[in-house]
C-alpha positions as a LaTeX table, in Angstrom:
\begin{tabular}{lrrr}
\hline
Residue & $x$ (\AA) & $y$ (\AA) & $z$ (\AA) \\
\hline
Unk1 & 90.51 & 43.85 & $-91.58$ \\
Unk2 & 90.11 & 47.63 & $-92.35$ \\
Unk3 & 93.19 & 48.29 & $-90.34$ \\
Unk4 & 95.24 & 45.93 & $-92.56$ \\
Unk5 & 93.98 & 47.56 & $-95.68$ \\
Unk6 & 94.94 & 50.98 & $-94.23$ \\
Unk7 & 98.31 & 49.87 & $-93.19$ \\
Unk8 & 99.06 & 48.18 & $-96.59$ \\
Unk9 & 98.17 & 51.25 & $-98.41$ \\
Unk10 & 100.29 & 53.41 & $-96.09$ \\
Unk11 & 103.08 & 51.01 & $-96.80$ \\
Unk12 & 102.68 & 51.07 & $-100.63$ \\
Unk13 & 102.47 & 54.96 & $-100.55$ \\
Unk14 & 105.70 & 55.03 & $-98.59$ \\
Unk15 & 107.43 & 52.66 & $-101.01$ \\
Unk16 & 106.36 & 54.81 & $-103.89$ \\
Unk17 & 107.66 & 57.95 & $-102.27$ \\
Unk18 & 111.04 & 56.22 & $-101.51$ \\
Unk19 & 111.39 & 54.93 & $-105.13$ \\
Unk20 & 110.56 & 58.36 & $-106.59$ \\
Unk21 & 113.36 & 60.19 & $-104.74$ \\
Unk22 & 116.84 & 60.53 & $-106.32$ \\
Unk23 & 119.61 & 58.25 & $-106.07$ \\
Unk24 & 121.68 & 60.12 & $-103.77$ \\
Unk25 & 119.13 & 60.00 & $-101.15$ \\
Unk26 & 118.48 & 56.16 & $-101.69$ \\
Unk27 & 120.38 & 55.34 & $-98.49$ \\
Unk28 & 118.15 & 57.68 & $-96.38$ \\
Unk29 & 115.05 & 56.48 & $-97.96$ \\
Unk30 & 116.10 & 52.90 & $-97.33$ \\
Unk31 & 116.37 & 53.77 & $-93.69$ \\
Unk32 & 113.05 & 55.46 & $-93.77$ \\
Unk33 & 111.36 & 52.59 & $-95.54$ \\
Unk34 & 112.83 & 50.27 & $-93.00$ \\
Unk35 & 111.34 & 52.47 & $-90.29$ \\
Unk36 & 107.93 & 52.46 & $-92.03$ \\
Unk37 & 108.29 & 48.72 & $-92.51$ \\
Unk38 & 108.98 & 48.30 & $-89.00$ \\
Unk39 & 106.12 & 50.49 & $-87.76$ \\
Unk40 & 103.92 & 48.79 & $-90.28$ \\
Unk41 & 104.88 & 45.39 & $-88.84$ \\
Unk42 & 104.28 & 46.75 & $-85.25$ \\
Unk43 & 100.95 & 47.99 & $-86.22$ \\
Unk44 & 100.15 & 44.66 & $-87.74$ \\
Unk45 & 101.13 & 42.82 & $-84.74$ \\
Unk46 & 99.11 & 45.20 & $-82.71$ \\
Unk47 & 96.17 & 44.63 & $-85.00$ \\
Unk48 & 96.52 & 40.82 & $-84.79$ \\
Unk49 & 96.80 & 41.09 & $-80.95$ \\
Unk50 & 93.59 & 43.21 & $-80.95$ \\
Unk51 & 91.96 & 40.62 & $-83.12$ \\
Unk52 & 93.04 & 37.80 & $-80.69$ \\
Unk53 & 91.90 & 39.96 & $-77.73$ \\
Unk54 & 88.44 & 40.39 & $-79.48$ \\
Unk55 & 88.17 & 36.76 & $-80.09$ \\
Unk56 & 89.06 & 36.05 & $-76.48$ \\
Unk57 & 86.42 & 38.50 & $-75.37$ \\
Unk58 & 83.92 & 36.95 & $-77.51$ \\
Unk59 & 84.76 & 33.64 & $-76.20$ \\
Unk60 & 84.38 & 34.83 & $-72.69$ \\
Unk61 & 81.10 & 36.58 & $-73.42$ \\
Unk62 & 79.76 & 33.47 & $-74.91$ \\
Unk63 & 80.94 & 31.53 & $-71.77$ \\
Unk64 & 79.22 & 34.10 & $-69.56$ \\
Unk65 & 75.95 & 33.79 & $-71.57$ \\
Unk66 & 76.15 & 30.05 & $-71.23$ \\
Unk67 & 76.71 & 30.25 & $-67.63$ \\
Unk68 & 73.77 & 32.76 & $-67.35$ \\
Unk69 & 71.47 & 30.45 & $-69.24$ \\
Unk70 & 72.47 & 27.70 & $-66.98$ \\
Unk71 & 71.87 & 29.71 & $-63.92$ \\
Unk72 & 68.54 & 30.71 & $-65.22$ \\
Unk73 & 67.67 & 27.08 & $-65.88$ \\
Unk74 & 68.77 & 26.10 & $-62.32$ \\
Unk75 & 66.50 & 29.01 & $-60.96$ \\
Unk76 & 63.46 & 27.73 & $-63.00$ \\
Unk77 & 64.02 & 24.19 & $-61.62$ \\
Unk78 & 64.36 & 25.62 & $-58.14$ \\
Unk79 & 61.21 & 27.54 & $-58.55$ \\
Unk80 & 59.34 & 24.56 & $-59.97$ \\
Unk81 & 60.52 & 22.40 & $-57.00$ \\
Unk82 & 59.49 & 25.01 & $-54.50$ \\
Unk83 & 56.03 & 25.25 & $-56.15$ \\
Unk84 & 55.73 & 21.49 & $-56.03$ \\
Unk85 & 56.67 & 21.40 & $-52.40$ \\
Unk86 & 54.20 & 24.12 & $-51.53$ \\
Unk87 & 51.54 & 22.25 & $-53.44$ \\
Unk88 & 52.33 & 19.04 & $-51.63$ \\
Unk89 & 52.33 & 20.89 & $-48.33$ \\
Unk90 & 49.01 & 22.40 & $-49.15$ \\
Unk91 & 47.62 & 18.92 & $-50.12$ \\
Unk92 & 49.01 & 17.48 & $-46.92$ \\
Unk93 & 47.26 & 20.13 & $-44.90$ \\
Unk94 & 44.12 & 19.70 & $-46.76$ \\
Unk95 & 44.28 & 15.87 & $-46.09$ \\
Unk96 & 45.00 & 16.45 & $-42.36$ \\
Unk97 & 42.09 & 18.78 & $-42.23$ \\
Unk98 & 39.81 & 16.24 & $-43.72$ \\
Unk99 & 41.15 & 13.50 & $-41.33$ \\
Unk100 & 40.37 & 15.85 & $-38.30$ \\
Unk101 & 36.90 & 16.51 & $-39.63$ \\
Unk102 & 36.24 & 12.83 & $-40.21$ \\
Unk103 & 37.53 & 12.00 & $-36.73$ \\
Unk104 & 35.30 & 14.73 & $-35.11$ \\
Unk105 & 32.39 & 13.36 & $-37.00$ \\
Unk106 & 32.91 & 9.91 & $-35.67$ \\
Unk107 & 33.40 & 11.28 & $-32.23$ \\
Unk108 & 30.02 & 13.32 & $-32.48$ \\
Unk109 & 28.16 & 10.29 & $-33.90$ \\
Unk110 & 29.51 & 8.06 & $-31.13$ \\
Unk111 & 28.59 & 10.62 & $-28.45$ \\
Unk112 & 25.24 & 11.01 & $-29.70$ \\
Unk113 & 24.74 & 7.20 & $-29.91$ \\
Unk114 & 25.92 & 6.82 & $-26.37$ \\
Unk115 & 23.47 & 9.52 & $-25.14$ \\
Unk116 & 20.63 & 8.00 & $-26.95$ \\
Unk117 & 21.32 & 4.54 & $-25.43$ \\
Unk118 & 21.55 & 6.08 & $-22.12$ \\
Unk119 & 18.16 & 7.89 & $-22.74$ \\
Unk120 & 16.66 & 4.59 & $-23.79$ \\
Unk121 & 17.73 & 2.63 & $-20.66$ \\
Unk122 & 16.40 & 5.58 & $-18.52$ \\
Unk123 & 12.99 & 5.44 & $-20.33$ \\
Unk124 & 12.83 & 1.75 & $-20.00$ \\
Unk125 & 13.71 & 1.79 & $-16.35$ \\
Unk126 & 11.01 & 4.42 & $-15.78$ \\
Unk127 & 8.39 & 2.35 & $-17.69$ \\
Unk128 & 9.39 & $-0.76$ & $-15.67$ \\
Unk129 & 9.05 & 1.22 & $-12.42$ \\
Unk130 & 5.62 & 2.52 & $-13.50$ \\
Unk131 & 4.59 & $-0.89$ & $-14.61$ \\
Unk132 & 5.64 & $-2.36$ & $-11.27$ \\
Unk133 & 3.67 & 0.26 & $-9.32$ \\
Unk134 & 0.61 & $-0.20$ & $-11.63$ \\
Unk135 & 0.06 & 3.37 & $-12.39$ \\
Unk136 & $-0.16$ & 3.08 & $-16.10$ \\
Unk137 & $-3.17$ & 2.00 & $-18.23$ \\
Unk138 & $-2.60$ & $-0.41$ & $-21.17$ \\
Unk139 & $-2.76$ & 2.57 & $-23.61$ \\
Unk140 & $-0.16$ & 4.58 & $-21.86$ \\
Unk141 & 2.06 & 1.40 & $-21.67$ \\
Unk142 & 1.68 & 0.98 & $-25.36$ \\
Unk143 & 2.56 & 4.76 & $-25.99$ \\
Unk144 & 5.73 & 4.38 & $-23.88$ \\
Unk145 & 6.57 & 1.09 & $-25.63$ \\
Unk146 & 6.07 & 3.01 & $-28.97$ \\
Unk147 & 8.38 & 5.74 & $-27.69$ \\
Unk148 & 11.00 & 3.14 & $-26.75$ \\
Unk149 & 10.73 & 1.29 & $-30.09$ \\
Unk150 & 11.22 & 4.68 & $-31.83$ \\
Unk151 & 14.30 & 5.35 & $-29.65$ \\
Unk152 & 15.57 & 1.87 & $-30.74$ \\
Unk153 & 15.03 & 2.67 & $-34.32$ \\
Unk154 & 16.95 & 5.93 & $-33.84$ \\
Unk155 & 19.81 & 3.98 & $-32.01$ \\
Unk156 & 20.02 & 1.66 & $-34.99$ \\
Unk157 & 20.25 & 4.65 & $-37.36$ \\
Unk158 & 22.95 & 6.11 & $-35.27$ \\
Unk159 & 24.86 & 3.00 & $-35.23$ \\
Unk160 & 24.60 & 2.97 & $-39.01$ \\
Unk161 & 25.78 & 6.53 & $-39.08$ \\
Unk162 & 28.82 & 5.66 & $-36.78$ \\
Unk163 & 29.69 & 2.88 & $-39.16$ \\
Unk164 & 29.52 & 5.17 & $-42.21$ \\
Unk165 & 31.56 & 7.83 & $-40.49$ \\
Unk166 & 34.16 & 5.32 & $-39.53$ \\
Unk167 & 34.46 & 3.95 & $-42.96$ \\
Unk168 & 34.76 & 7.60 & $-44.41$ \\
Unk169 & 37.56 & 8.06 & $-41.93$ \\
Unk170 & 39.40 & 5.03 & $-43.05$ \\
Unk171 & 38.92 & 6.20 & $-46.69$ \\
Unk172 & 40.38 & 9.66 & $-45.88$ \\
Unk173 & 43.34 & 8.18 & $-43.90$ \\
Unk174 & 44.36 & 5.79 & $-46.72$ \\
\hline
\end{tabular}
């Protein structure tokens, strides 16, 4: 805009100079004024071309900014998706760890139950053998039977524990 004003003022000055000259030099001034007009028009064309180029550059800059914003938005989406995937992976690993722990607890409880049943059968067979030989007094027989009944209670507790562990395993798996 400033360039237009400057060019217009140059043109007006040139016209005033031309009109102030004498009549005999009028044809030369006319040629000079035509040259000045042509150069002013060329400058004006150059100015409009510069303005169009500036507009195009501004438009290209806006496009680039828009694409940069879209790129940043996509980056945030990717980062969010990656964090979600990592969280899901962590949750999955945690769940697998719980399942393994529950399976281990079930196995341990079943093993303990089997060992206790085996021990109970062993103690019963010992008691039966000693009864058959007649080496035990009635008090010793009662003591042994109390031990066996305590083992039976312990077995019932272990069976309950196995059931609880199995139910917790089912809960963890589902």
